[in-house]
C-alpha positions as CSV (number, residue, x, y, z in Angstrom):
1,M,91.2,83.4,174.1
2,S,94.1,83.8,176.5
3,M,93.2,85.0,180.0
4,A,96.8,85.1,181.4
5,V,98.1,88.3,182.8
6,A,100.0,90.2,180.2
7,H,103.3,92.1,180.9
8,D,104.9,95.2,179.4
9,Y,108.3,95.6,177.8
10,S,110.1,95.3,181.2
11,G,108.2,92.3,182.4
12,A,105.9,94.2,184.8
13,P,102.2,93.7,184.6
14,L,100.5,95.9,182.1
15,G,98.6,99.0,183.2
16,A,95.0,100.2,182.9
17,P,93.0,99.9,179.7
18,V,93.9,102.7,177.2
19,Y,91.9,101.7,174.2
20,E,88.7,99.7,174.2
21,L,86.6,98.4,171.3
22,T,83.3,96.7,172.2
23,H,81.3,94.7,169.6
24,V,82.6,96.8,166.8
25,G,81.2,96.1,163.3
26,K,81.5,97.8,159.9
27,T,79.4,97.4,156.8
28,Y,79.6,98.9,153.3
29,A,77.4,99.1,150.3
30,R,74.2,99.8,152.3
31,N,74.9,97.0,154.7
32,R,75.4,94.4,151.9
33,V,79.1,94.0,152.6
34,V,80.2,93.1,156.1
35,A,83.9,94.0,156.7
36,L,84.0,93.6,160.4
37,E,81.7,91.8,162.8
38,D,81.5,91.9,166.6
39,V,85.2,92.8,167.3
40,S,85.9,93.4,171.0
41,L,89.5,94.3,172.1
42,T,91.3,96.0,174.9
43,L,94.8,97.6,174.7
44,R,96.5,98.2,178.1
45,K,99.1,100.8,178.8
46,G,102.6,99.7,177.8
47,S,101.3,96.8,175.7
48,F,102.2,95.8,172.2
49,T,99.4,94.1,170.2
50,S,99.5,92.9,166.6
51,V,96.6,91.9,164.4
52,I,97.1,89.4,161.6
53,G,94.9,87.7,159.1
54,S,94.5,87.0,155.4
55,S,93.8,89.8,152.9
56,G,90.3,91.0,153.1
57,C,89.8,90.1,156.8
58,G,89.3,93.7,157.9
59,K,92.7,94.6,159.4
60,S,92.9,97.9,157.5
61,T,89.3,98.7,158.3
62,L,89.9,98.0,161.9
63,L,92.9,100.3,162.0
64,K,91.0,103.1,160.2
65,I,88.2,102.9,162.8
66,M,90.8,103.0,165.6
67,A,92.4,106.0,164.0
68,G,89.1,107.8,163.8
69,L,89.3,108.0,160.0
70,I,86.0,106.1,159.4
71,P,83.2,105.5,161.9
72,P,82.1,102.0,163.0
73,S,78.6,100.9,161.8
74,S,78.0,99.4,165.2
75,G,79.7,99.0,168.6
76,R,81.7,101.4,170.8
77,V,85.3,102.7,170.3
78,V,86.8,104.4,173.4
79,L,90.3,105.9,173.9
80,Q,91.2,107.1,177.4
81,G,87.6,107.1,178.5
82,K,86.4,109.2,175.5
83,P,84.6,107.9,172.4
84,V,86.6,108.1,169.2
85,T,84.5,110.1,166.7
86,G,87.3,111.4,164.4
87,P,91.1,111.9,164.3
88,R,92.6,112.9,167.6
89,R,95.9,114.3,168.8
90,D,96.3,111.5,171.3
91,I,96.4,108.9,168.4
92,G,99.7,108.4,166.6
93,M,99.7,106.9,163.1
94,M,102.5,105.4,161.0
95,F,102.1,104.2,157.5
96,Q,103.9,101.8,155.2
97,Q,105.9,104.6,153.6
98,A,107.8,107.3,155.5
99,T,105.8,110.2,153.9
100,L,108.3,112.8,154.9
101,F,108.1,116.2,153.1
102,P,111.2,116.3,150.8
103,W,111.7,120.1,151.2
104,K,111.9,119.9,155.0
105,T,114.8,118.6,157.1
106,A,114.4,115.7,159.4
107,V,113.8,117.9,162.5
108,E,111.4,120.1,160.5
109,N,109.4,117.0,159.5
110,I,109.3,115.8,163.1
111,V,107.9,119.0,164.5
112,L,105.4,119.5,161.7
113,P,102.4,118.1,163.6
114,I,103.1,120.6,166.3
115,E,103.4,123.4,163.8
116,I,100.1,122.4,162.1
117,R,98.3,122.1,165.4
118,D,99.7,125.0,167.4
119,G,101.8,127.2,165.1
120,K,105.4,127.9,164.3
121,A,106.2,129.3,167.8
122,A,105.1,126.0,169.4
123,A,107.1,124.0,166.8
124,K,110.2,126.0,167.6
125,K,109.8,125.1,171.3
126,A,109.3,121.4,170.4
127,R,112.6,121.3,168.6
128,E,114.5,120.2,171.7
129,K,112.1,117.3,172.2
130,A,112.5,116.4,168.5
131,L,116.3,116.3,169.0
132,E,115.9,114.0,172.0
133,L,113.7,111.7,169.9
134,L,116.3,111.6,167.1
135,D,118.9,110.6,169.7
136,I,116.6,107.8,170.9
137,V,116.2,106.3,167.4
138,G,119.9,106.6,166.6
139,L,119.7,109.6,164.3
140,K,121.7,112.1,166.3
141,G,123.6,114.3,163.9
142,F,121.0,114.0,161.1
143,E,118.8,116.8,162.3
144,E,119.3,119.0,159.2
145,V,119.5,116.2,156.7
146,Y,116.7,116.1,154.0
147,P,114.7,112.9,153.3
148,N,116.4,112.1,150.0
149,E,119.7,111.8,152.0
150,L,118.3,109.2,154.4
151,S,118.1,105.4,153.8
152,G,114.7,103.8,154.0
153,G,115.2,102.6,157.5
154,M,116.5,106.0,158.6
155,A,113.4,107.7,157.0
156,Q,111.1,105.4,158.9
157,R,113.0,106.2,162.2
158,A,112.3,109.9,161.5
159,S,108.7,109.0,160.9
160,I,108.6,107.3,164.3
161,C,109.9,110.5,165.9
162,R,107.2,112.5,164.1
163,M,104.6,110.1,165.5
164,L,105.9,110.4,169.0
165,I,106.4,114.2,169.2
166,T,102.8,114.7,170.2
167,E,103.0,112.1,173.0
168,P,100.0,110.1,171.8
169,A,98.2,107.6,174.0
170,V,98.3,104.9,171.4
171,L,100.5,104.2,168.4
172,L,98.8,102.7,165.3
173,L,101.2,101.0,162.9
174,D,100.2,100.0,159.4
175,E,103.0,97.6,158.3
176,P,105.6,100.4,158.8
177,F,108.6,98.3,157.6
178,S,107.1,96.3,154.8
179,A,109.0,98.1,152.1
180,L,112.4,97.3,153.7
181,D,114.5,94.3,153.0
182,E,114.4,91.4,155.5
183,L,117.5,92.3,157.4
184,S,116.6,96.0,157.7
185,R,113.1,95.0,158.7
186,D,114.3,92.8,161.5
187,N,116.6,95.5,162.8
188,M,113.9,98.1,162.7
189,N,111.6,95.8,164.6
190,M,114.2,95.6,167.4
191,E,114.5,99.4,167.2
192,L,110.7,99.8,167.5
193,Q,110.7,97.5,170.5
194,R,113.4,99.6,172.2
195,I,111.7,102.9,171.4
196,C,108.4,101.7,172.7
197,R,110.1,100.5,175.9
198,E,111.9,103.8,176.5
199,T,108.7,105.9,175.8
200,E,106.3,103.4,177.6
201,A,104.2,103.4,174.5
202,T,101.0,101.4,173.8
203,A,101.2,100.0,170.3
204,F,98.9,98.3,167.8
205,L,100.5,96.8,164.7
206,V,98.9,95.6,161.5
207,T,101.1,93.0,159.8
208,H,101.0,90.1,157.3
209,S,104.1,88.5,159.0
210,I,103.5,85.9,161.7
211,Q,107.2,86.1,162.7
212,E,107.1,89.9,163.1
213,A,103.9,89.7,165.2
214,V,105.4,87.1,167.5
215,I,108.8,88.8,168.1
216,L,107.1,92.1,168.9
217,S,103.9,91.4,170.6
218,D,102.4,90.7,174.0
219,E,99.2,89.6,172.3
220,I,98.3,88.7,168.7
221,V,94.8,89.2,167.4
222,V,94.2,86.5,164.8
223,M,91.4,87.4,162.4
224,K,88.9,85.2,160.5
225,P,88.2,86.4,156.9
226,R,84.9,87.6,155.3
227,P,83.5,89.0,157.5
228,G,86.4,90.0,159.8
229,R,86.1,88.5,163.2
230,I,88.5,87.6,166.0
231,A,89.4,83.9,165.9
232,E,91.6,84.1,169.0
233,I,93.8,86.4,171.0
234,V,97.1,84.6,171.5
235,K,99.4,85.6,174.3
236,V,103.1,85.5,173.5
237,D,105.1,84.1,176.4
238,L,108.6,85.2,175.4
239,P,110.7,87.2,177.9
240,R,111.5,90.9,177.3
241,P,113.4,92.5,175.9
242,R,113.1,90.4,172.8
243,T,116.1,89.5,170.6
244,L,116.4,88.3,167.1
245,H,118.0,85.1,168.5
246,M,114.7,84.2,170.1
247,M,113.4,83.6,166.6
248,T,115.4,80.3,166.6
249,T,114.0,79.0,169.8
250,P,111.4,76.2,170.1
251,E,109.0,78.5,171.9
252,F,109.0,81.0,169.1
253,G,108.5,78.3,166.5
254,E,105.6,76.7,168.4
255,T,103.8,80.1,168.6
256,V,104.3,80.7,164.9
257,D,103.0,77.2,164.1
258,Y,100.0,77.7,166.4
259,I,99.0,81.0,164.7
260,R,99.6,79.6,161.2
261,D,97.2,76.7,162.1
262,L,94.6,79.3,163.3
263,L,94.9,81.2,160.0
264,D,94.6,78.0,158.0
265,K,91.5,77.0,159.9
266,G,90.0,80.5,159.3
267,E,90.5,80.2,155.6
268,D,88.3,77.0,155.6
269,M,85.4,78.8,157.5
């Protein structure tokens, strides 16, 4: 496990711990099925962390626990010093599909979490911030456009805005660009990096793509399968901001190969 000092998007040392998991485990079927076992992990402010592993290694279970959607069977889950016992407004979640409401415009979709939480008056006040977020993600001028008029990548950008509107302490990302073609996915990953940098976000990504994990992350949590355990936390020593050109460098290739070897070893265990 890497003990080197991690750095944020600008190259500065990362901040204080934001999200901490200590010896977290999860069992199903009256403890007969072990999905996660003894997972300990710390996310620091301004960091980007990815988790990768084979199907069935517990990635989705881990994300659901972190989102407060299901409780752990053992261990401790703490966000900003408070135990996570259910969904919270300081947790932002983004799924594989954009899940925008088709009868609402882009800006209406973005302020929807505010409207649900605090009412229509608060949502109206949040409109200006929503417009600022749309500008950040390159959707200025699309405020009143409906989801069926947006491309897949544009819809996911709007979903990013909806996640950010409540200013969450941590962003939990469940393969948000997996439905896009490879070129669009690469471009959206660069957009995600830029947005996280500009908003000083702390992000945690579930992915099946080693390349995606390496180009985005400060650290990569490599999981062993059945039951899900951490094989190693790999530090990514690529300078920031990252560029797609870095994917052709020897350093990038060496990191990808190292993680692939860890995954191959995990399959044999």
